[in-house]
Biopython code that builds the backbone (N, CA, C, O; Angstrom):
import numpy as np
from Bio.PDB.StructureBuilder import StructureBuilder

atoms = [
    (1, "UNK", "N", (-5.499, 15.670, -9.645)),
    (1, "UNK", "CA", (-6.576, 15.074, -8.879)),
    (1, "UNK", "C", (-6.061, 14.778, -7.470)),
    (1, "UNK", "O", (-4.985, 14.203, -7.304)),
    (2, "UNK", "N", (-6.819, 15.165, -6.483)),
    (2, "UNK", "CA", (-6.445, 14.901, -5.096)),
    (2, "UNK", "C", (-6.893, 13.507, -4.685)),
    (2, "UNK", "O", (-7.962, 13.035, -5.073)),
    (3, "UNK", "N", (-6.061, 12.876, -3.904)),
    (3, "UNK", "CA", (-6.406, 11.549, -3.401)),
    (3, "UNK", "C", (-7.220, 11.659, -2.121)),
    (3, "UNK", "O", (-6.962, 12.520, -1.279)),
    (4, "UNK", "N", (-8.187, 10.796, -1.986)),
    (4, "UNK", "CA", (-8.954, 10.683, -0.747)),
    (4, "UNK", "C", (-8.292, 9.556, 0.045)),
    (4, "UNK", "O", (-8.537, 8.377, -0.208)),
    (5, "UNK", "N", (-7.449, 9.938, 1.009)),
    (5, "UNK", "CA", (-6.649, 8.947, 1.718)),
    (5, "UNK", "C", (-7.478, 8.052, 2.629)),
    (5, "UNK", "O", (-7.115, 6.897, 2.856)),
    (6, "UNK", "N", (-8.574, 8.563, 3.149)),
    (6, "UNK", "CA", (-9.461, 7.723, 3.961)),
    (6, "UNK", "C", (-10.097, 6.644, 3.084)),
    (6, "UNK", "O", (-10.198, 5.485, 3.488)),
    (7, "UNK", "N", (-10.523, 7.034, 1.883)),
    (7, "UNK", "CA", (-11.114, 6.063, 0.952)),
    (7, "UNK", "C", (-10.063, 5.060, 0.487)),
    (7, "UNK", "O", (-10.347, 3.870, 0.353)),
    (8, "UNK", "N", (-8.873, 5.540, 0.246)),
    (8, "UNK", "CA", (-7.787, 4.670, -0.175)),
    (8, "UNK", "C", (-7.547, 3.573, 0.869)),
    (8, "UNK", "O", (-7.444, 2.395, 0.525)),
    (9, "UNK", "N", (-7.460, 3.963, 2.131)),
    (9, "UNK", "CA", (-7.256, 2.988, 3.204)),
    (9, "UNK", "C", (-8.453, 2.047, 3.311)),
    (9, "UNK", "O", (-8.286, 0.838, 3.469)),
    (10, "UNK", "N", (-9.650, 2.602, 3.224)),
    (10, "UNK", "CA", (-10.852, 1.782, 3.310)),
    (10, "UNK", "C", (-10.887, 0.741, 2.195)),
    (10, "UNK", "O", (-11.205, -0.423, 2.439)),
    (11, "UNK", "N", (-10.562, 1.153, 0.981)),
    (11, "UNK", "CA", (-10.542, 0.231, -0.156)),
    (11, "UNK", "C", (-9.522, -0.884, 0.056)),
    (11, "UNK", "O", (-9.789, -2.043, -0.261)),
    (12, "UNK", "N", (-8.367, -0.536, 0.587)),
    (12, "UNK", "CA", (-7.343, -1.546, 0.842)),
    (12, "UNK", "C", (-7.797, -2.530, 1.915)),
    (12, "UNK", "O", (-7.551, -3.731, 1.805)),
    (13, "UNK", "N", (-8.454, -2.023, 2.947)),
    (13, "UNK", "CA", (-8.924, -2.889, 4.027)),
    (13, "UNK", "C", (-10.022, -3.845, 3.553)),
    (13, "UNK", "O", (-10.077, -4.996, 3.988)),
    (14, "UNK", "N", (-10.881, -3.376, 2.673)),
    (14, "UNK", "CA", (-11.938, -4.242, 2.123)),
    (14, "UNK", "C", (-11.309, -5.419, 1.390)),
    (14, "UNK", "O", (-11.722, -6.563, 1.580)),
    (15, "UNK", "N", (-10.321, -5.147, 0.561)),
    (15, "UNK", "CA", (-9.648, -6.216, -0.181)),
    (15, "UNK", "C", (-8.945, -7.167, 0.784)),
    (15, "UNK", "O", (-9.024, -8.385, 0.625)),
    (16, "UNK", "N", (-8.264, -6.618, 1.774)),
    (16, "UNK", "CA", (-7.548, -7.458, 2.745)),
    (16, "UNK", "C", (-8.516, -8.387, 3.466)),
    (16, "UNK", "O", (-8.230, -9.573, 3.627)),
    (17, "UNK", "N", (-9.649, -7.864, 3.896)),
    (17, "UNK", "CA", (-10.639, -8.693, 4.594)),
    (17, "UNK", "C", (-11.153, -9.808, 3.682)),
    (17, "UNK", "O", (-11.327, -10.946, 4.118)),
    (18, "UNK", "N", (-11.391, -9.472, 2.419)),
    (18, "UNK", "CA", (-11.884, -10.479, 1.472)),
    (18, "UNK", "C", (-10.864, -11.584, 1.264)),
    (18, "UNK", "O", (-11.218, -12.763, 1.264)),
    (19, "UNK", "N", (-9.628, -11.222, 1.090)),
    (19, "UNK", "CA", (-8.590, -12.203, 0.802)),
    (19, "UNK", "C", (-8.256, -13.043, 2.034)),
    (19, "UNK", "O", (-8.046, -14.251, 1.929)),
    (20, "UNK", "N", (-8.207, -12.407, 3.185)),
    (20, "UNK", "CA", (-7.792, -13.118, 4.391)),
    (20, "UNK", "C", (-8.916, -13.910, 5.038)),
    (20, "UNK", "O", (-8.661, -14.818, 5.830)),
    (21, "UNK", "N", (-10.150, -13.578, 4.710)),
    (21, "UNK", "CA", (-11.299, -14.355, 5.166)),
    (21, "UNK", "C", (-11.313, -14.620, 6.656)),
    (21, "UNK", "O", (-11.284, -13.689, 7.461)),
    (22, "UNK", "N", (-11.356, -15.879, 7.018)),
    (22, "UNK", "CA", (-11.466, -16.273, 8.424)),
    (22, "UNK", "C", (-10.247, -15.882, 9.250)),
    (22, "UNK", "O", (-10.343, -15.778, 10.473)),
    (23, "UNK", "N", (-9.114, -15.667, 8.613)),
    (23, "UNK", "CA", (-7.901, -15.271, 9.331)),
    (23, "UNK", "C", (-7.925, -13.792, 9.724)),
    (23, "UNK", "O", (-7.118, -13.351, 10.542)),
    (24, "UNK", "N", (-8.856, -13.028, 9.138)),
    (24, "UNK", "CA", (-8.874, -11.584, 9.361)),
    (24, "UNK", "C", (-8.842, -11.180, 10.845)),
    (24, "UNK", "O", (-8.023, -10.335, 11.207)),
    (25, "UNK", "N", (-9.677, -11.732, 11.707)),
    (25, "UNK", "CA", (-9.641, -11.300, 13.114)),
    (25, "UNK", "C", (-8.264, -11.477, 13.768)),
    (25, "UNK", "O", (-7.886, -10.693, 14.639)),
    (26, "UNK", "N", (-7.525, -12.492, 13.355)),
    (26, "UNK", "CA", (-6.214, -12.751, 13.942)),
    (26, "UNK", "C", (-5.126, -11.803, 13.436)),
    (26, "UNK", "O", (-4.126, -11.585, 14.119)),
    (27, "UNK", "N", (-5.316, -11.245, 12.256)),
    (27, "UNK", "CA", (-4.266, -10.412, 11.648)),
    (27, "UNK", "C", (-4.687, -8.964, 11.445)),
    (27, "UNK", "O", (-3.894, -8.148, 10.974)),
    (28, "UNK", "N", (-5.909, -8.641, 11.791)),
    (28, "UNK", "CA", (-6.455, -7.308, 11.523)),
    (28, "UNK", "C", (-5.561, -6.182, 12.035)),
    (28, "UNK", "O", (-5.317, -5.216, 11.312)),
    (29, "UNK", "N", (-5.079, -6.288, 13.240)),
    (29, "UNK", "CA", (-4.291, -5.206, 13.828)),
    (29, "UNK", "C", (-3.000, -4.968, 13.030)),
    (29, "UNK", "O", (-2.608, -3.821, 12.811)),
    (30, "UNK", "N", (-2.346, -6.042, 12.598)),
    (30, "UNK", "CA", (-1.102, -5.908, 11.835)),
    (30, "UNK", "C", (-1.354, -5.369, 10.438)),
    (30, "UNK", "O", (-0.671, -4.460, 9.967)),
    (31, "UNK", "N", (-2.347, -5.949, 9.793)),
    (31, "UNK", "CA", (-2.649, -5.548, 8.417)),
    (31, "UNK", "C", (-3.117, -4.097, 8.370)),
    (31, "UNK", "O", (-2.693, -3.335, 7.500)),
    (32, "UNK", "N", (-3.981, -3.717, 9.292)),
    (32, "UNK", "CA", (-4.476, -2.343, 9.327)),
    (32, "UNK", "C", (-3.330, -1.357, 9.519)),
    (32, "UNK", "O", (-3.258, -0.343, 8.823)),
    (33, "UNK", "N", (-2.439, -1.646, 10.453)),
    (33, "UNK", "CA", (-1.294, -0.758, 10.698)),
    (33, "UNK", "C", (-0.406, -0.649, 9.462)),
    (33, "UNK", "O", (0.061, 0.439, 9.124)),
    (34, "UNK", "N", (-0.175, -1.763, 8.795)),
    (34, "UNK", "CA", (0.686, -1.742, 7.618)),
    (34, "UNK", "C", (0.044, -1.008, 6.448)),
    (34, "UNK", "O", (0.719, -0.279, 5.721)),
    (35, "UNK", "N", (-1.251, -1.198, 6.266)),
    (35, "UNK", "CA", (-1.936, -0.483, 5.180)),
    (35, "UNK", "C", (-2.018, 1.009, 5.476)),
    (35, "UNK", "O", (-1.980, 1.828, 4.557)),
    (36, "UNK", "N", (-2.131, 1.363, 6.741)),
    (36, "UNK", "CA", (-2.069, 2.782, 7.119)),
    (36, "UNK", "C", (-0.683, 3.340, 6.776)),
    (36, "UNK", "O", (-0.555, 4.479, 6.327)),
    (37, "UNK", "N", (0.342, 2.527, 6.994)),
    (37, "UNK", "CA", (1.699, 2.943, 6.640)),
    (37, "UNK", "C", (1.859, 3.186, 5.150)),
    (37, "UNK", "O", (2.517, 4.143, 4.741)),
    (38, "UNK", "N", (1.264, 2.330, 4.340)),
    (38, "UNK", "CA", (1.309, 2.530, 2.890)),
    (38, "UNK", "C", (0.588, 3.818, 2.516)),
    (38, "UNK", "O", (1.081, 4.598, 1.701)),
    (39, "UNK", "N", (-0.573, 4.036, 3.111)),
    (39, "UNK", "CA", (-1.332, 5.256, 2.842)),
    (39, "UNK", "C", (-0.524, 6.489, 3.251)),
    (39, "UNK", "O", (-0.467, 7.473, 2.513)),
    (40, "UNK", "N", (0.093, 6.432, 4.416)),
    (40, "UNK", "CA", (0.914, 7.551, 4.892)),
    (40, "UNK", "C", (2.084, 7.812, 3.957)),
    (40, "UNK", "O", (2.435, 8.962, 3.691)),
    (41, "UNK", "N", (2.691, 6.728, 3.458)),
    (41, "UNK", "CA", (3.833, 6.888, 2.550)),
    (41, "UNK", "C", (3.390, 7.533, 1.240)),
    (41, "UNK", "O", (4.094, 8.389, 0.705)),
    (42, "UNK", "N", (2.246, 7.138, 0.726)),
    (42, "UNK", "CA", (1.738, 7.749, -0.509)),
    (42, "UNK", "C", (1.450, 9.228, -0.281)),
    (42, "UNK", "O", (1.768, 10.056, -1.134)),
    (43, "UNK", "N", (0.860, 9.565, 0.843)),
    (43, "UNK", "CA", (0.609, 10.965, 1.184)),
    (43, "UNK", "C", (1.913, 11.746, 1.248)),
    (43, "UNK", "O", (2.007, 12.853, 0.718)),
    (44, "UNK", "N", (2.918, 11.169, 1.897)),
    (44, "UNK", "CA", (4.223, 11.811, 2.008)),
    (44, "UNK", "C", (4.831, 12.023, 0.620)),
    (44, "UNK", "O", (5.360, 13.094, 0.322)),
    (45, "UNK", "N", (4.749, 10.995, -0.221)),
    (45, "UNK", "CA", (5.290, 11.097, -1.579)),
    (45, "UNK", "C", (4.602, 12.219, -2.341)),
    (45, "UNK", "O", (5.268, 13.034, -2.979)),
    (46, "UNK", "N", (3.288, 12.267, -2.280)),
    (46, "UNK", "CA", (2.553, 13.308, -2.991)),
    (46, "UNK", "C", (2.987, 14.693, -2.510)),
    (46, "UNK", "O", (3.239, 15.587, -3.318)),
    (47, "UNK", "N", (3.070, 14.858, -1.212)),
    (47, "UNK", "CA", (3.444, 16.164, -0.626)),
    (47, "UNK", "C", (4.871, 16.561, -1.018)),
    (47, "UNK", "O", (5.116, 17.708, -1.393)),
    (48, "UNK", "N", (5.795, 15.629, -0.933)),
    (48, "UNK", "CA", (7.196, 15.931, -1.232)),
    (48, "UNK", "C", (7.425, 16.188, -2.718)),
    (48, "UNK", "O", (8.237, 17.037, -3.085)),
    (49, "UNK", "N", (6.718, 15.464, -3.566)),
    (49, "UNK", "CA", (6.819, 15.715, -5.004)),
    (49, "UNK", "C", (6.297, 17.104, -5.352)),
    (49, "UNK", "O", (6.922, 17.845, -6.112)),
    (50, "UNK", "N", (5.140, 17.443, -4.783)),
    (50, "UNK", "CA", (4.561, 18.768, -5.057)),
    (50, "UNK", "C", (5.471, 19.890, -4.578)),
    (50, "UNK", "O", (5.520, 20.956, -5.193)),
    (51, "UNK", "N", (6.187, 19.661, -3.492)),
    (51, "UNK", "CA", (7.097, 20.673, -2.950)),
    (51, "UNK", "C", (8.444, 20.675, -3.672)),
    (51, "UNK", "O", (9.273, 21.556, -3.444)),
    (52, "UNK", "N", (8.661, 19.685, -4.544)),
    (52, "UNK", "CA", (9.905, 19.612, -5.287)),
    (52, "UNK", "C", (11.087, 19.112, -4.468)),
    (52, "UNK", "O", (12.238, 19.324, -4.847)),
    (53, "UNK", "N", (10.814, 18.454, -3.355)),
    (53, "UNK", "CA", (11.898, 17.995, -2.475)),
    (53, "UNK", "C", (12.399, 16.595, -2.820)),
    (53, "UNK", "O", (13.468, 16.191, -2.362)),
    (54, "UNK", "N", (11.637, 15.852, -3.623)),
    (54, "UNK", "CA", (12.093, 14.546, -4.068)),
    (54, "UNK", "C", (11.789, 14.384, -5.551)),
    (54, "UNK", "O", (10.953, 15.089, -6.117)),
    (55, "UNK", "N", (12.481, 13.450, -6.153)),
    (55, "UNK", "CA", (12.259, 13.120, -7.562)),
    (55, "UNK", "C", (11.306, 11.929, -7.652)),
    (55, "UNK", "O", (11.025, 11.266, -6.654)),
    (56, "UNK", "N", (10.823, 11.673, -8.848)),
    (56, "UNK", "CA", (9.997, 10.492, -9.061)),
    (56, "UNK", "C", (10.786, 9.224, -8.758)),
    (56, "UNK", "O", (10.238, 8.260, -8.224)),
    (57, "UNK", "N", (12.050, 9.226, -9.093)),
    (57, "UNK", "CA", (12.887, 8.055, -8.825)),
    (57, "UNK", "C", (12.975, 7.790, -7.318)),
    (57, "UNK", "O", (12.856, 6.644, -6.884)),
    (58, "UNK", "N", (13.181, 8.835, -6.528)),
    (58, "UNK", "CA", (13.254, 8.659, -5.077)),
    (58, "UNK", "C", (11.882, 8.265, -4.523)),
    (58, "UNK", "O", (11.796, 7.457, -3.598)),
    (59, "UNK", "N", (10.826, 8.825, -5.076)),
    (59, "UNK", "CA", (9.474, 8.473, -4.634)),
    (59, "UNK", "C", (9.219, 6.988, -4.862)),
    (59, "UNK", "O", (8.682, 6.302, -3.993)),
    (60, "UNK", "N", (9.603, 6.501, -6.026)),
    (60, "UNK", "CA", (9.423, 5.076, -6.356)),
    (60, "UNK", "C", (10.225, 4.209, -5.382)),
    (60, "UNK", "O", (9.731, 3.187, -4.906)),
    (61, "UNK", "N", (11.441, 4.611, -5.093)),
    (61, "UNK", "CA", (12.275, 3.875, -4.152)),
    (61, "UNK", "C", (11.630, 3.839, -2.773)),
    (61, "UNK", "O", (11.607, 2.790, -2.129)),
    (62, "UNK", "N", (11.112, 4.959, -2.317)),
    (62, "UNK", "CA", (10.480, 5.023, -1.000)),
    (62, "UNK", "C", (9.228, 4.149, -0.951)),
    (62, "UNK", "O", (8.971, 3.486, 0.054)),
    (63, "UNK", "N", (8.460, 4.146, -2.020)),
    (63, "UNK", "CA", (7.264, 3.300, -2.060)),
    (63, "UNK", "C", (7.652, 1.817, -2.075)),
    (63, "UNK", "O", (7.034, 1.002, -1.390)),
    (64, "UNK", "N", (8.663, 1.480, -2.849)),
    (64, "UNK", "CA", (9.113, 0.086, -2.906)),
    (64, "UNK", "C", (9.622, -0.381, -1.543)),
    (64, "UNK", "O", (9.350, -1.510, -1.135)),
    (65, "UNK", "N", (10.352, 0.472, -0.844)),
    (65, "UNK", "CA", (10.825, 0.120, 0.498)),
    (65, "UNK", "C", (9.660, -0.095, 1.456)),
    (65, "UNK", "O", (9.666, -1.041, 2.244)),
    (66, "UNK", "N", (8.660, 0.780, 1.389)),
    (66, "UNK", "CA", (7.481, 0.625, 2.235)),
    (66, "UNK", "C", (6.771, -0.689, 1.927)),
    (66, "UNK", "O", (6.336, -1.394, 2.838)),
    (67, "UNK", "N", (6.657, -1.014, 0.654)),
    (67, "UNK", "CA", (6.003, -2.263, 0.246)),
    (67, "UNK", "C", (6.759, -3.481, 0.765)),
    (67, "UNK", "O", (6.148, -4.432, 1.253)),
    (68, "UNK", "N", (8.075, -3.456, 0.662)),
    (68, "UNK", "CA", (8.887, -4.575, 1.153)),
    (68, "UNK", "C", (8.782, -4.711, 2.667)),
    (68, "UNK", "O", (8.676, -5.821, 3.188)),
    (69, "UNK", "N", (8.812, -3.597, 3.367)),
    (69, "UNK", "CA", (8.664, -3.635, 4.823)),
    (69, "UNK", "C", (7.297, -4.202, 5.212)),
    (69, "UNK", "O", (7.185, -5.000, 6.142)),
    (70, "UNK", "N", (6.277, -3.784, 4.498)),
    (70, "UNK", "CA", (4.931, -4.287, 4.762)),
    (70, "UNK", "C", (4.877, -5.795, 4.550)),
    (70, "UNK", "O", (4.289, -6.521, 5.352)),
    (71, "UNK", "N", (5.486, -6.254, 3.481)),
    (71, "UNK", "CA", (5.507, -7.686, 3.196)),
    (71, "UNK", "C", (6.188, -8.445, 4.337)),
    (71, "UNK", "O", (5.701, -9.497, 4.752)),
    (72, "UNK", "N", (7.294, -7.933, 4.841)),
    (72, "UNK", "CA", (8.014, -8.584, 5.938)),
    (72, "UNK", "C", (7.144, -8.657, 7.185)),
    (72, "UNK", "O", (7.111, -9.688, 7.856)),
    (73, "UNK", "N", (6.444, -7.582, 7.500)),
    (73, "UNK", "CA", (5.564, -7.584, 8.673)),
    (73, "UNK", "C", (4.431, -8.583, 8.481)),
    (73, "UNK", "O", (4.077, -9.305, 9.414)),
    (74, "UNK", "N", (3.866, -8.631, 7.296)),
    (74, "UNK", "CA", (2.780, -9.578, 7.037)),
    (74, "UNK", "C", (3.249, -11.020, 7.194)),
    (74, "UNK", "O", (2.490, -11.878, 7.645)),
    (75, "UNK", "N", (4.474, -11.280, 6.829)),
    (75, "UNK", "CA", (5.015, -12.637, 6.954)),
    (75, "UNK", "C", (5.351, -12.951, 8.415)),
    (75, "UNK", "O", (5.002, -14.021, 8.913)),
    (76, "UNK", "N", (6.017, -12.038, 9.093)),
    (76, "UNK", "CA", (6.491, -12.336, 10.442)),
    (76, "UNK", "C", (5.429, -12.121, 11.512)),
    (76, "UNK", "O", (5.142, -13.035, 12.285)),
    (77, "UNK", "N", (4.851, -10.951, 11.569)),
    (77, "UNK", "CA", (3.904, -10.638, 12.645)),
    (77, "UNK", "C", (2.517, -11.227, 12.389)),
    (77, "UNK", "O", (1.876, -11.736, 13.309)),
    (78, "UNK", "N", (2.063, -11.159, 11.157)),
    (78, "UNK", "CA", (0.716, -11.647, 10.854)),
    (78, "UNK", "C", (0.711, -13.134, 10.507)),
    (78, "UNK", "O", (-0.353, -13.747, 10.414)),
    (79, "UNK", "N", (1.881, -13.707, 10.319)),
    (79, "UNK", "CA", (1.963, -15.138, 10.074)),
    (79, "UNK", "C", (1.542, -15.597, 8.692)),
    (79, "UNK", "O", (1.240, -16.774, 8.495)),
    (80, "UNK", "N", (1.517, -14.687, 7.736)),
    (80, "UNK", "CA", (1.179, -15.094, 6.370)),
    (80, "UNK", "C", (2.391, -15.751, 5.717)),
    (80, "UNK", "O", (3.532, -15.475, 6.087)),
    (81, "UNK", "N", (2.141, -16.604, 4.765)),
    (81, "UNK", "CA", (3.240, -17.149, 3.976)),
    (81, "UNK", "C", (3.751, -16.051, 3.054)),
    (81, "UNK", "O", (3.084, -15.035, 2.858)),
    (82, "UNK", "N", (4.929, -16.258, 2.492)),
    (82, "UNK", "CA", (5.455, -15.266, 1.557)),
    (82, "UNK", "C", (4.516, -15.116, 0.359)),
    (82, "UNK", "O", (4.257, -14.007, -0.110)),
    (83, "UNK", "N", (4.019, -16.241, -0.119)),
    (83, "UNK", "CA", (3.083, -16.220, -1.247)),
    (83, "UNK", "C", (1.785, -15.513, -0.856)),
    (83, "UNK", "O", (1.234, -14.745, -1.645)),
    (84, "UNK", "N", (1.297, -15.770, 0.355)),
    (84, "UNK", "CA", (0.076, -15.120, 0.830)),
    (84, "UNK", "C", (0.240, -13.619, 0.946)),
    (84, "UNK", "O", (-0.651, -12.858, 0.570)),
    (85, "UNK", "N", (1.384, -13.193, 1.469)),
    (85, "UNK", "CA", (1.651, -11.752, 1.601)),
    (85, "UNK", "C", (1.753, -11.105, 0.233)),
    (85, "UNK", "O", (1.233, -10.010, 0.019)),
    (86, "UNK", "N", (2.418, -11.776, -0.691)),
    (86, "UNK", "CA", (2.565, -11.255, -2.054)),
    (86, "UNK", "C", (1.206, -11.157, -2.743)),
    (86, "UNK", "O", (0.911, -10.161, -3.404)),
    (87, "UNK", "N", (0.388, -12.181, -2.589)),
    (87, "UNK", "CA", (-0.952, -12.185, -3.186)),
    (87, "UNK", "C", (-1.789, -11.041, -2.624)),
    (87, "UNK", "O", (-2.488, -10.352, -3.367)),
    (88, "UNK", "N", (-1.719, -10.846, -1.331)),
    (88, "UNK", "CA", (-2.475, -9.771, -0.685)),
    (88, "UNK", "C", (-2.033, -8.404, -1.193)),
    (88, "UNK", "O", (-2.869, -7.580, -1.562)),
    (89, "UNK", "N", (-0.734, -8.159, -1.214)),
    (89, "UNK", "CA", (-0.245, -6.856, -1.667)),
    (89, "UNK", "C", (-0.545, -6.611, -3.140)),
    (89, "UNK", "O", (-0.875, -5.491, -3.528)),
    (90, "UNK", "N", (-0.432, -7.643, -3.954)),
    (90, "UNK", "CA", (-0.749, -7.490, -5.385)),
    (90, "UNK", "C", (-2.210, -7.099, -5.570)),
    (90, "UNK", "O", (-2.520, -6.204, -6.355)),
    (91, "UNK", "N", (-3.097, -7.761, -4.856)),
    (91, "UNK", "CA", (-4.525, -7.441, -4.958)),
    (91, "UNK", "C", (-4.801, -6.024, -4.471)),
    (91, "UNK", "O", (-5.591, -5.296, -5.074)),
    (92, "UNK", "N", (-4.162, -5.643, -3.401)),
    (92, "UNK", "CA", (-4.350, -4.293, -2.858)),
    (92, "UNK", "C", (-3.826, -3.253, -3.847)),
    (92, "UNK", "O", (-4.500, -2.260, -4.120)),
    (93, "UNK", "N", (-2.638, -3.476, -4.378)),
    (93, "UNK", "CA", (-2.063, -2.508, -5.308)),
    (93, "UNK", "C", (-2.857, -2.424, -6.604)),
    (93, "UNK", "O", (-2.959, -1.350, -7.197)),
    (94, "UNK", "N", (-3.421, -3.547, -7.051)),
    (94, "UNK", "CA", (-4.300, -3.503, -8.233)),
    (94, "UNK", "C", (-5.509, -2.608, -7.961)),
    (94, "UNK", "O", (-5.979, -1.897, -8.849)),
    (95, "UNK", "N", (-5.997, -2.651, -6.739)),
    (95, "UNK", "CA", (-7.176, -1.869, -6.360)),
    (95, "UNK", "C", (-6.896, -0.375, -6.332)),
    (95, "UNK", "O", (-7.750, 0.426, -6.711)),
    (96, "UNK", "N", (-5.705, 0.004, -5.887)),
    (96, "UNK", "CA", (-5.426, 1.435, -5.699)),
    (96, "UNK", "C", (-4.553, 2.064, -6.779)),
    (96, "UNK", "O", (-4.438, 3.288, -6.841)),
    (97, "UNK", "N", (-3.942, 1.253, -7.623)),
    (97, "UNK", "CA", (-2.957, 1.761, -8.588)),
    (97, "UNK", "C", (-3.499, 2.889, -9.467)),
    (97, "UNK", "O", (-2.869, 3.940, -9.584)),
    (98, "UNK", "N", (-4.641, 2.681, -10.072)),
    (98, "UNK", "CA", (-5.168, 3.708, -10.983)),
    (98, "UNK", "C", (-5.396, 5.039, -10.277)),
    (98, "UNK", "O", (-5.007, 6.088, -10.790)),
    (99, "UNK", "N", (-6.017, 5.004, -9.114)),
    (99, "UNK", "CA", (-6.299, 6.251, -8.383)),
    (99, "UNK", "C", (-5.006, 6.957, -7.986)),
    (99, "UNK", "O", (-4.886, 8.172, -8.148)),
    (100, "UNK", "N", (-4.051, 6.210, -7.472)),
    (100, "UNK", "CA", (-2.786, 6.806, -7.028)),
    (100, "UNK", "C", (-2.000, 7.344, -8.216)),
    (100, "UNK", "O", (-1.547, 8.488, -8.195)),
    (101, "UNK", "N", (-1.837, 6.531, -9.241)),
    (101, "UNK", "CA", (-1.061, 6.959, -10.404)),
    (101, "UNK", "C", (-1.697, 8.155, -11.099)),
    (101, "UNK", "O", (-0.995, 9.064, -11.543)),
    (102, "UNK", "N", (-3.005, 8.159, -11.193)),
    (102, "UNK", "CA", (-3.702, 9.288, -11.825)),
    (102, "UNK", "C", (-3.520, 10.564, -11.001)),
    (102, "UNK", "O", (-3.279, 11.634, -11.559)),
    (103, "UNK", "N", (-3.632, 10.454, -9.696)),
    (103, "UNK", "CA", (-3.488, 11.624, -8.828)),
    (103, "UNK", "C", (-2.067, 12.196, -8.906)),
    (103, "UNK", "O", (-1.879, 13.413, -8.877)),
    (104, "UNK", "N", (-1.085, 11.320, -9.004)),
    (104, "UNK", "CA", (0.305, 11.779, -9.074)),
    (104, "UNK", "C", (0.697, 12.252, -10.471)),
    (104, "UNK", "O", (1.610, 13.064, -10.629)),
    (105, "UNK", "N", (-0.002, 11.737, -11.480)),
    (105, "UNK", "CA", (0.311, 12.109, -12.847)),
    (105, "UNK", "C", (1.439, 11.288, -13.447)),
    (105, "UNK", "O", (1.972, 11.650, -14.495)),
    (106, "UNK", "N", (1.807, 10.202, -12.811)),
    (106, "UNK", "CA", (2.845, 9.285, -13.306)),
    (106, "UNK", "C", (2.677, 7.949, -12.570)),
    (106, "UNK", "O", (1.917, 7.854, -11.606)),
    (107, "UNK", "N", (3.383, 6.941, -13.028)),
    (107, "UNK", "CA", (3.186, 5.595, -12.485)),
    (107, "UNK", "C", (4.103, 5.347, -11.284)),
    (107, "UNK", "O", (5.302, 5.108, -11.431)),
    (108, "UNK", "N", (3.511, 5.410, -10.113)),
    (108, "UNK", "CA", (4.206, 5.032, -8.886)),
    (108, "UNK", "C", (4.018, 3.536, -8.634)),
    (108, "UNK", "O", (4.965, 2.826, -8.297)),
    (109, "UNK", "N", (2.776, 3.072, -8.804)),
    (109, "UNK", "CA", (2.442, 1.675, -8.546)),
    (109, "UNK", "C", (2.298, 0.960, -9.874)),
    (109, "UNK", "O", (1.329, 1.160, -10.606)),
    (110, "UNK", "N", (3.281, 0.123, -10.172)),
    (110, "UNK", "CA", (3.198, -0.682, -11.398)),
    (110, "UNK", "C", (3.069, -2.142, -10.981)),
    (110, "UNK", "O", (3.639, -2.565, -9.975)),
    (111, "UNK", "N", (2.334, -2.885, -11.744)),
    (111, "UNK", "CA", (2.051, -4.276, -11.392)),
    (111, "UNK", "C", (2.702, -5.249, -12.350)),
    (111, "UNK", "O", (2.198, -6.352, -12.564)),
    (112, "UNK", "N", (3.806, -4.850, -12.921)),
    (112, "UNK", "CA", (4.505, -5.705, -13.885)),
    (112, "UNK", "C", (5.571, -6.497, -13.148)),
    (112, "UNK", "O", (6.288, -7.287, -13.762)),
]
sb = StructureBuilder()
sb.init_structure("model")
sb.init_model(0)
sb.init_chain("A")
sb.init_seg("    ")
for serial, (resi, resn, name, xyz) in enumerate(atoms, 1):
    if name == "N":
        sb.init_residue(resn, " ", resi, " ")
    sb.init_atom(name, np.array(xyz, "f"), 0.0, 1.0, " ", f" {name:<3s}", serial, name[0])
structure = sb.get_structure()
């Protein structure tokens, strides 16, 4: 199954706006850029896996690094608390996990 990356980003932004509420206008630029980065990383992972240039283990590592970097930006640049950033990313990943994992045919995004 092919992923619709525009829809993926849109879905993530909807969740971010809902969770951040009144703070959204102040953090929109940071959050949007970071969620675009996550989308780009997933696209890269899909492409590299299909080409056989990376393993699932390396793909998982790359996704985890992107997630950690995003969390750091949300805390520092967007001014979210660590708990707030974690809550936001968990909600976003819950929203996209099934579509991403199904498209890849294995679990990249786990919420355990």
